[in-house]
C-alpha positions as CSV (number, residue, x, y, z in Angstrom):
1,X,-1.2,5.5,21.3
2,X,2.0,3.5,21.2
3,X,2.2,2.1,17.7
4,X,4.6,-0.4,16.1
5,X,5.0,-0.3,12.4
6,X,6.6,-3.0,10.3
7,X,8.0,-1.8,7.0
8,X,8.0,1.8,8.2
9,X,10.8,2.7,5.8
10,X,8.5,1.9,2.9
11,X,6.3,4.4,1.0
12,X,3.0,3.9,2.8
13,X,4.4,2.8,6.1
14,X,6.6,6.0,6.4
15,X,3.7,8.2,5.4
16,X,1.5,6.7,8.1
17,X,4.3,7.0,10.6
18,X,4.7,10.7,9.9
19,X,1.0,11.3,10.3
20,X,0.8,9.5,13.6
21,X,3.8,11.4,14.9
22,X,2.3,14.7,13.7
23,X,-0.7,13.9,15.9
24,X,1.5,13.3,18.9
25,X,1.5,9.5,19.1
26,X,4.5,7.3,19.8
27,X,5.9,5.3,16.8
28,X,8.4,2.5,16.6
29,X,9.5,1.1,13.3
30,X,10.9,-2.3,12.3
31,X,12.4,-2.5,8.8
32,X,15.3,-4.6,7.4
33,X,15.8,-1.9,4.6
34,X,15.8,-4.6,1.9
35,X,13.4,-2.5,-0.1
36,X,12.7,0.4,2.3
37,X,14.4,3.8,2.1
38,X,16.3,4.9,5.1
39,X,15.6,8.6,4.6
40,X,11.9,7.8,4.8
41,X,12.2,6.9,8.5
42,X,11.1,9.9,10.7
43,X,13.7,11.2,13.1
44,X,11.0,11.3,15.8
45,X,10.4,7.6,15.6
46,X,12.3,4.8,17.3
47,X,13.9,2.7,14.6
48,X,15.0,-1.0,14.8
49,X,16.9,-2.3,11.8
50,X,16.0,-6.0,11.8
51,X,14.0,-8.6,10.0
52,X,10.5,-9.5,11.3
53,X,11.7,-13.1,11.5
54,X,14.6,-12.3,13.9
55,X,13.1,-14.0,16.9
56,X,15.6,-12.7,19.5
57,X,15.4,-9.0,18.4
58,X,11.7,-9.0,17.8
59,X,10.9,-10.5,21.2
60,X,13.0,-7.8,22.8
61,X,11.2,-5.0,20.9
62,X,7.8,-6.4,21.8
63,X,8.5,-5.9,25.5
64,X,7.6,-2.3,24.8
65,X,3.9,-3.3,25.0
66,X,2.4,-1.7,21.9
67,X,-1.3,-0.7,21.6
68,X,-1.5,-1.5,17.9
69,X,0.7,-3.2,15.4
70,X,0.5,-1.9,11.8
71,X,1.9,-4.5,9.5
72,X,3.1,-3.1,6.1
73,X,6.3,-5.2,5.7
74,X,6.1,-7.1,2.4
75,X,7.5,-7.5,-1.1
76,X,5.1,-5.9,-3.5
77,X,6.4,-6.3,-7.1
78,X,3.7,-8.2,-8.9
79,X,5.9,-9.0,-11.9
80,X,8.8,-10.2,-9.8
81,X,6.5,-12.5,-7.8
82,X,5.6,-14.4,-11.0
83,X,9.3,-15.0,-11.6
84,X,10.1,-15.7,-7.9
85,X,7.0,-17.1,-6.2
86,X,8.9,-18.8,-3.4
87,X,10.5,-15.5,-2.4
88,X,7.0,-14.0,-1.9
89,X,5.6,-16.9,-0.1
90,X,8.4,-16.9,2.4
91,X,8.6,-13.2,3.0
92,X,4.9,-12.1,2.8
93,X,3.4,-15.1,4.5
94,X,5.8,-17.4,6.4
95,X,7.9,-14.6,7.9
96,X,4.9,-12.5,8.6
97,X,3.0,-15.4,10.2
98,X,6.1,-16.0,12.5
99,X,6.2,-12.4,13.5
100,X,2.5,-12.2,14.2
101,X,2.7,-15.3,16.4
102,X,5.5,-13.6,18.4
103,X,3.2,-10.6,18.8
104,X,0.4,-12.7,20.1
105,X,2.8,-14.6,22.4
106,X,3.7,-11.1,23.8
107,X,0.0,-10.4,24.4
108,X,-0.5,-7.8,21.7
109,X,-4.1,-7.9,20.7
110,X,-4.7,-5.2,18.0
111,X,-3.5,-5.4,14.4
112,X,-4.0,-3.5,11.1
113,X,-2.9,-5.4,8.1
114,X,-1.9,-3.8,4.8
115,X,-3.5,-6.1,2.2
116,X,-4.3,-5.7,-1.5
117,X,-7.2,-5.6,-3.9
118,X,-5.1,-7.9,-6.1
119,X,-6.7,-10.8,-4.2
120,X,-10.0,-10.1,-6.1
121,X,-8.5,-10.7,-9.5
122,X,-10.4,-9.5,-12.6
123,X,-13.8,-7.9,-12.1
124,X,-15.9,-5.5,-14.3
125,X,-18.1,-4.3,-11.4
126,X,-17.2,-2.2,-8.4
127,X,-15.6,-4.7,-5.9
128,X,-17.2,-5.3,-2.5
129,X,-15.4,-6.9,0.4
130,X,-17.6,-10.0,0.3
131,X,-16.8,-10.8,-3.3
132,X,-15.1,-14.1,-4.0
133,X,-11.3,-13.8,-4.1
134,X,-9.4,-15.0,-7.1
135,X,-5.7,-13.9,-6.8
136,X,-3.8,-14.1,-10.1
137,X,-0.2,-13.6,-9.0
138,X,2.0,-15.2,-6.3
139,X,2.1,-11.7,-4.7
140,X,-1.7,-11.6,-4.4
141,X,-1.8,-15.2,-3.2
142,X,0.8,-14.5,-0.4
143,X,-1.3,-11.5,0.8
144,X,-4.5,-13.5,0.9
145,X,-2.8,-16.4,2.7
146,X,-1.9,-14.0,5.5
147,X,-5.4,-12.7,5.6
148,X,-6.6,-16.3,6.3
149,X,-4.1,-16.6,9.1
150,X,-5.6,-13.5,10.8
151,X,-9.1,-15.1,10.6
152,X,-7.8,-18.3,12.2
153,X,-6.6,-16.2,15.1
154,X,-9.9,-14.2,15.4
155,X,-10.7,-15.6,18.9
156,X,-7.4,-14.3,20.3
157,X,-6.9,-10.9,18.6
158,X,-8.6,-7.9,17.0
159,X,-7.6,-7.0,13.4
160,X,-8.6,-4.7,10.6
161,X,-7.6,-5.8,7.1
162,X,-7.3,-2.9,4.6
163,X,-7.3,-4.0,1.0
164,X,-5.6,-1.2,-1.0
165,X,-6.5,-0.7,-4.6
166,X,-3.7,1.6,-6.0
167,X,-1.9,4.3,-4.2
168,X,-0.1,7.5,-5.4
169,X,0.9,11.0,-4.3
170,X,3.2,12.2,-1.6
171,X,2.5,14.0,1.7
172,X,2.8,17.8,1.3
173,X,6.1,18.2,3.2
174,X,7.8,15.7,0.9
175,X,9.4,14.0,4.0
176,X,8.9,10.5,2.6
177,X,7.8,8.7,-0.5
178,X,8.2,5.9,-3.1
179,X,11.5,4.5,-4.5
180,X,11.9,6.5,-7.8
181,X,13.6,3.5,-9.4
182,X,10.7,1.1,-9.0
183,X,8.5,0.0,-11.9
184,X,5.1,1.2,-10.9
185,X,2.8,3.3,-13.1
186,X,3.4,6.5,-11.0
187,X,7.2,6.1,-11.0
188,X,7.2,5.4,-14.8
189,X,5.0,8.5,-15.5
190,X,7.3,10.7,-13.4
191,X,10.4,9.4,-15.1
192,X,8.8,9.9,-18.5
193,X,7.6,13.5,-18.1
194,X,10.7,14.7,-16.2
195,X,13.3,13.1,-18.4
196,X,11.0,13.4,-21.5
197,X,11.4,9.7,-22.2
198,X,9.0,7.4,-24.1
199,X,6.2,6.2,-22.0
200,X,5.1,2.6,-22.5
201,X,1.5,1.5,-22.1
202,X,1.0,-2.3,-21.7
203,X,-2.1,-3.3,-23.6
204,X,-4.5,-1.3,-25.7
205,X,-7.2,-4.0,-26.1
206,X,-8.5,-4.2,-22.5
207,X,-12.3,-4.2,-22.3
208,X,-12.4,-0.5,-21.2
209,X,-13.4,2.8,-22.7
210,X,-10.0,3.6,-24.2
211,X,-8.5,0.1,-24.3
212,X,-6.1,0.7,-21.5
213,X,-6.3,-0.8,-18.0
214,X,-8.4,1.0,-15.3
215,X,-7.4,1.3,-11.7
216,X,-8.7,3.0,-8.6
217,X,-6.0,5.3,-7.2
218,X,-6.2,6.7,-3.7
219,X,-3.9,9.5,-2.5
220,X,-1.4,8.2,0.1
221,X,-2.4,10.9,2.6
222,X,-6.1,9.7,2.5
223,X,-4.8,6.2,3.0
224,X,-2.7,7.3,6.0
225,X,-5.7,8.9,7.6
226,X,-7.7,5.7,7.2
227,X,-5.0,3.9,9.2
228,X,-5.1,6.5,11.9
229,X,-8.9,6.3,12.2
230,X,-8.8,2.5,12.4
231,X,-6.0,2.6,15.0
232,X,-8.2,4.6,17.3
233,X,-11.3,2.6,16.5
234,X,-9.8,-0.9,17.0
235,X,-8.7,0.2,20.5
236,X,-12.2,1.4,21.3
237,X,-14.3,-1.3,19.7
238,X,-12.0,-4.3,20.0
239,X,-13.3,-5.9,16.8
240,X,-12.2,-7.4,13.5
241,X,-13.3,-6.6,9.9
242,X,-12.2,-6.1,6.3
243,X,-12.4,-2.8,4.3
244,X,-11.6,-1.7,0.8
245,X,-9.4,1.4,0.4
246,X,-9.9,3.5,-2.7
247,X,-12.0,6.3,-4.1
248,X,-14.6,4.1,-5.7
249,X,-13.6,5.8,-9.0
250,X,-11.5,4.3,-11.8
251,X,-9.0,6.0,-14.1
252,X,-7.4,4.5,-17.1
253,X,-3.6,4.4,-17.7
254,X,-4.1,6.7,-20.8
255,X,-6.1,9.2,-18.7
256,X,-3.5,9.1,-16.0
257,X,-0.8,9.8,-18.6
258,X,-2.9,12.9,-19.7
259,X,-3.0,14.2,-16.2
260,X,0.7,13.9,-15.7
261,X,1.3,15.6,-19.0
262,X,-1.0,18.4,-18.0
263,X,0.7,19.0,-14.6
264,X,4.2,18.8,-16.0
265,X,3.4,20.5,-19.3
266,X,5.3,17.8,-21.1
267,X,3.9,15.2,-23.5
268,X,6.5,12.5,-24.1
269,X,6.0,9.9,-26.8
270,X,3.7,7.0,-26.0
271,X,4.3,3.4,-27.3
272,X,1.8,0.6,-26.8
273,X,3.2,-2.8,-25.9
274,X,1.4,-6.2,-25.3
275,X,-0.5,-6.9,-22.2
276,X,1.6,-8.2,-19.3
277,X,1.1,-11.7,-18.0
278,X,-1.8,-12.0,-15.5
279,X,-2.6,-8.2,-15.7
280,X,-6.0,-7.2,-14.4
281,X,-8.1,-5.1,-16.8
282,X,-10.4,-3.3,-14.4
283,X,-10.1,-2.8,-10.6
284,X,-12.4,-0.3,-8.9
285,X,-13.4,-0.4,-5.2
286,X,-16.9,-0.2,-3.6
287,X,-16.2,1.9,-0.5
288,X,-19.7,1.8,0.9
289,X,-18.7,-0.3,3.9
290,X,-15.6,1.9,4.6
291,X,-17.8,5.1,4.4
292,X,-20.2,3.7,6.9
293,X,-17.4,2.9,9.4
294,X,-15.2,6.1,9.2
295,X,-15.5,9.6,7.7
296,X,-14.2,9.3,4.1
297,X,-15.4,12.5,2.5
298,X,-14.0,12.1,-0.9
299,X,-15.9,14.8,-3.0
300,X,-13.6,14.1,-5.9
301,X,-10.5,11.9,-6.6
302,X,-7.3,13.9,-5.9
303,X,-5.5,12.8,-9.1
304,X,-4.1,16.3,-10.0
305,X,-2.5,16.6,-6.5
306,X,-1.4,13.0,-6.8
307,X,0.4,13.8,-10.0
308,X,1.9,17.1,-8.8
309,X,3.3,15.8,-5.5
310,X,4.6,12.6,-7.2
311,X,6.5,14.7,-9.8
312,X,7.9,16.9,-7.1
313,X,9.1,13.9,-5.1
314,X,10.7,12.3,-8.1
315,X,12.4,15.5,-9.2
316,X,13.8,16.2,-5.7
317,X,15.1,12.7,-5.3
318,X,16.6,12.5,-8.7
319,X,18.6,15.6,-8.0
320,X,19.9,14.3,-4.6
């Protein structure tokens, strides 16, 4: 396959790029490096430093006739989106829509879109793909808006929308990973156990077993494999659909802290703070539909490996 990846210097995009290259496929990457990490970009890929809204450059790149476009490029900071909603609307929707229209103009037919479970909002039950959407943040709203654009173009293209729940872990060779300075739960846990800093938990009165928020974390390698399988399948079946990506199992913030403490053998102090604005209490995927479509043999959630590889990545990049 000849694959084009937008946002390939990012955490998930670069992991998918490496997996595709390991399996002998051709990968080109577009990234403006506004949030991506240059060292994440595989040497074996063809890299174009440009914005997806750069009409002249993008049109030239698209002449390469790609089999599938994997669209990861987006701003993903939920808290920032609340403060800067226009920034997220422009980047995640308007620029992405413009890029996709250029792709369609260039006769590219197959797309895989990196969406988010944040479009569902709060829900106490396992979330199915046909559940009513209720995005709480401008970030989630921008991602849902682009989903709707795909559906408007359904007669002209094939697309797979993958709604990620939460993602963690690093591929085993530690070739690429997350920005250690970001403010995600995984980064904060790594920072806390490695530097032995206080760990802050936001909210202890969520309607959950231990009062802390519950999330469904999937290992980034399993997520990369899902992208690989759908890249093959969309070329074969020429269809469009939506799938949740998770383990179908929830873990609380407090339990995740305990796992990171166990792996690192460090137990930094915990301080509880108030709930964050528009924070979701429980978000767990129903992956029945995904399991029927591709082989996702998750016998157990890989949270220990998720913690170990994340800590290794953080430590290695802190020292560099």
